[in-house]
C-alpha positions as CSV (number, residue, x, y, z in Angstrom):
1,X,17.1,3.9,41.3
2,X,16.7,3.6,37.5
3,X,14.6,0.4,37.3
4,X,11.7,0.9,39.7
5,X,9.9,-2.2,38.4
6,X,12.7,-4.8,38.7
7,X,12.1,-7.8,40.9
8,X,14.6,-6.4,43.4
9,X,13.0,-3.0,43.5
10,X,9.6,-4.5,44.0
11,X,10.9,-6.7,46.9
12,X,12.4,-3.7,48.6
13,X,9.2,-1.7,48.1
14,X,7.3,-4.6,49.6
15,X,9.6,-4.5,52.7
16,X,9.0,-0.7,52.9
17,X,5.3,-1.2,52.7
18,X,5.4,-3.9,55.4
19,X,7.4,-1.6,57.7
20,X,4.8,1.2,57.0
21,X,1.8,-1.0,57.9
22,X,-0.1,-0.2,61.1
23,X,1.5,-3.2,62.8
24,X,5.1,-1.9,62.3
25,X,4.8,1.8,61.6
26,X,5.8,2.8,65.1
27,X,8.9,0.7,64.7
28,X,10.1,2.1,61.4
29,X,11.2,5.6,62.1
30,X,14.8,4.6,62.8
31,X,16.0,1.2,61.5
32,X,19.3,-0.5,62.0
33,X,20.4,-3.0,59.3
34,X,22.9,-5.7,60.5
35,X,24.3,-9.1,59.6
36,X,26.2,-11.7,61.5
37,X,29.2,-11.6,59.2
38,X,30.5,-9.4,56.4
39,X,29.2,-9.9,52.9
40,X,25.6,-10.8,53.7
41,X,24.1,-7.8,52.0
42,X,23.4,-5.3,54.8
43,X,24.8,-2.3,53.0
44,X,23.0,-2.9,49.7
45,X,19.8,-3.6,51.7
46,X,20.1,-0.4,53.8
47,X,20.9,1.6,50.7
48,X,17.9,0.1,48.7
49,X,15.6,0.6,51.7
50,X,16.7,4.3,52.0
51,X,16.1,4.8,48.3
52,X,12.7,3.2,48.5
53,X,11.6,5.4,51.4
54,X,12.8,8.5,49.6
55,X,11.0,7.5,46.3
56,X,7.8,7.1,48.4
57,X,8.1,10.8,49.3
58,X,9.6,10.4,52.8
59,X,12.5,12.6,54.0
60,X,15.1,9.9,54.6
61,X,18.6,9.8,56.1
62,X,21.1,7.0,55.3
63,X,23.9,6.8,57.9
64,X,27.2,4.9,57.7
65,X,27.9,3.6,61.2
66,X,30.1,0.8,60.0
67,X,33.2,2.6,61.2
68,X,35.6,-0.3,60.5
69,X,34.5,-0.7,56.8
70,X,32.7,2.5,55.8
71,X,31.3,2.1,52.3
72,X,28.5,4.6,51.8
73,X,30.8,7.4,50.5
74,X,32.0,5.0,47.7
75,X,28.5,3.8,46.9
76,X,27.2,7.3,46.6
77,X,30.3,8.7,44.9
78,X,31.0,11.2,47.7
79,X,34.4,12.8,48.4
80,X,34.5,13.5,52.1
81,X,37.2,15.0,54.2
82,X,37.7,14.5,57.9
83,X,35.5,17.5,58.6
84,X,32.6,15.8,56.7
85,X,33.1,12.3,58.1
86,X,30.7,11.2,60.8
87,X,33.4,9.0,62.5
88,X,35.8,12.0,62.7
89,X,33.2,14.4,64.0
90,X,32.1,12.0,66.7
91,X,35.7,11.3,67.5
92,X,36.5,15.0,67.9
93,X,33.3,15.9,69.8
94,X,33.9,17.6,73.1
95,X,31.3,18.9,75.5
96,X,29.6,20.9,72.7
97,X,27.2,19.1,70.4
98,X,28.6,19.1,66.8
99,X,26.7,20.6,63.9
100,X,25.4,17.3,62.4
101,X,23.6,19.2,59.6
102,X,27.1,20.0,58.2
103,X,27.7,16.3,57.6
104,X,24.6,15.9,55.3
105,X,25.3,15.0,51.6
106,X,22.3,15.4,49.3
107,X,21.9,12.7,46.7
108,X,20.4,12.5,43.2
109,X,17.4,10.8,44.8
110,X,14.9,13.6,45.9
111,X,14.4,13.4,49.7
112,X,17.4,11.2,50.4
113,X,20.4,12.5,52.3
114,X,23.5,10.5,53.3
115,X,25.9,10.9,56.2
116,X,29.1,9.0,55.4
117,X,32.1,8.0,57.4
118,X,35.8,7.5,56.8
119,X,38.1,5.3,58.8
120,X,38.7,6.9,62.3
121,X,42.3,7.9,63.0
122,X,44.2,7.0,66.2
123,X,41.1,5.8,68.0
124,X,39.1,2.6,68.2
125,X,35.6,2.7,66.9
126,X,34.5,1.1,70.1
127,X,35.6,4.2,72.0
128,X,33.4,6.3,69.7
129,X,30.4,4.1,70.3
130,X,30.9,4.5,74.0
131,X,30.5,8.3,73.9
132,X,27.4,10.3,74.8
133,X,27.5,12.2,71.5
134,X,26.0,9.1,69.7
135,X,22.7,9.8,71.5
136,X,22.9,13.5,70.5
137,X,23.3,12.4,66.9
138,X,20.2,10.2,67.0
139,X,18.2,12.9,68.7
140,X,19.1,15.3,65.9
141,X,18.3,12.8,63.2
142,X,14.9,11.9,64.6
143,X,14.0,15.6,64.8
144,X,14.9,16.2,61.2
145,X,13.9,13.1,59.2
146,X,10.9,10.9,58.6
147,X,13.1,7.8,58.4
148,X,16.7,7.0,59.4
149,X,18.3,3.9,57.9
150,X,21.6,2.9,59.7
151,X,24.2,0.7,58.1
152,X,26.2,-1.0,60.8
153,X,29.1,-3.4,61.3
154,X,28.3,-7.1,61.4
155,X,27.1,-8.3,64.8
156,X,29.4,-11.3,65.2
157,X,32.6,-9.3,64.5
158,X,32.3,-6.4,67.1
159,X,30.0,-5.2,69.9
160,X,29.1,-1.9,68.2
161,X,25.8,-3.2,67.1
162,X,24.6,-3.6,70.7
163,X,25.3,0.0,71.4
164,X,23.4,1.1,68.2
165,X,20.5,-1.3,68.8
166,X,19.3,0.6,71.9
167,X,19.2,3.9,69.9
168,X,16.9,2.7,67.1
169,X,13.3,1.5,66.9
170,X,14.0,-1.8,65.1
171,X,16.7,-4.0,63.8
172,X,16.7,-5.9,60.5
173,X,19.1,-9.0,60.5
174,X,20.3,-9.8,57.0
175,X,20.8,-13.4,56.0
176,X,22.3,-14.8,52.9
177,X,21.2,-18.2,51.6
178,X,23.9,-20.8,51.6
179,X,26.2,-18.5,53.5
180,X,24.6,-17.5,56.8
181,X,24.5,-20.1,59.6
182,X,21.5,-20.5,61.8
183,X,23.2,-20.5,65.2
184,X,24.8,-17.0,64.8
185,X,21.4,-15.6,63.7
186,X,19.8,-17.3,66.7
187,X,22.4,-16.0,69.1
188,X,22.2,-12.5,67.6
189,X,18.4,-12.4,67.8
190,X,18.4,-13.6,71.4
191,X,21.2,-11.2,72.5
192,X,19.5,-8.2,71.0
193,X,16.1,-9.2,72.5
């Protein structure tokens, strides 16, 4: 946020520009950022990409769908109760569509909003991902934001990513040099395709 000309900021801006090019523009409204294992940089990448879109003047929503290890509240310094946690609102959704706008947290970056999660209580995140309210959430987000950047759990750990991948326009698979193995990336890419 503070050093817009650092090598890292320039790299993220380059990724944003690539996604905004005519070739990929139709695929960049809603982006899911995943990895094959924890610690490969998906959260910092999704956060940086969301910041970059907002700094370019686009109304951007950053969403924490890593319901097993939610981290966006900590990253953005948010204090959220169960009534402002995406996981809890999805968990408690009945036949009525929740007020998703009430979950929005404004950040210090103009144009960037965050929806954070806390650990779900008494229910498996897999059960939440199997509910129809997930589709309602994405419909609401698409209607209200230029770009939606979704931070997800790792692909190789749980099946939540498959449920999310059909709701978004594209998926970015994060890889970490000297840590990520080729076969899990290959398997992930083939499975999602």
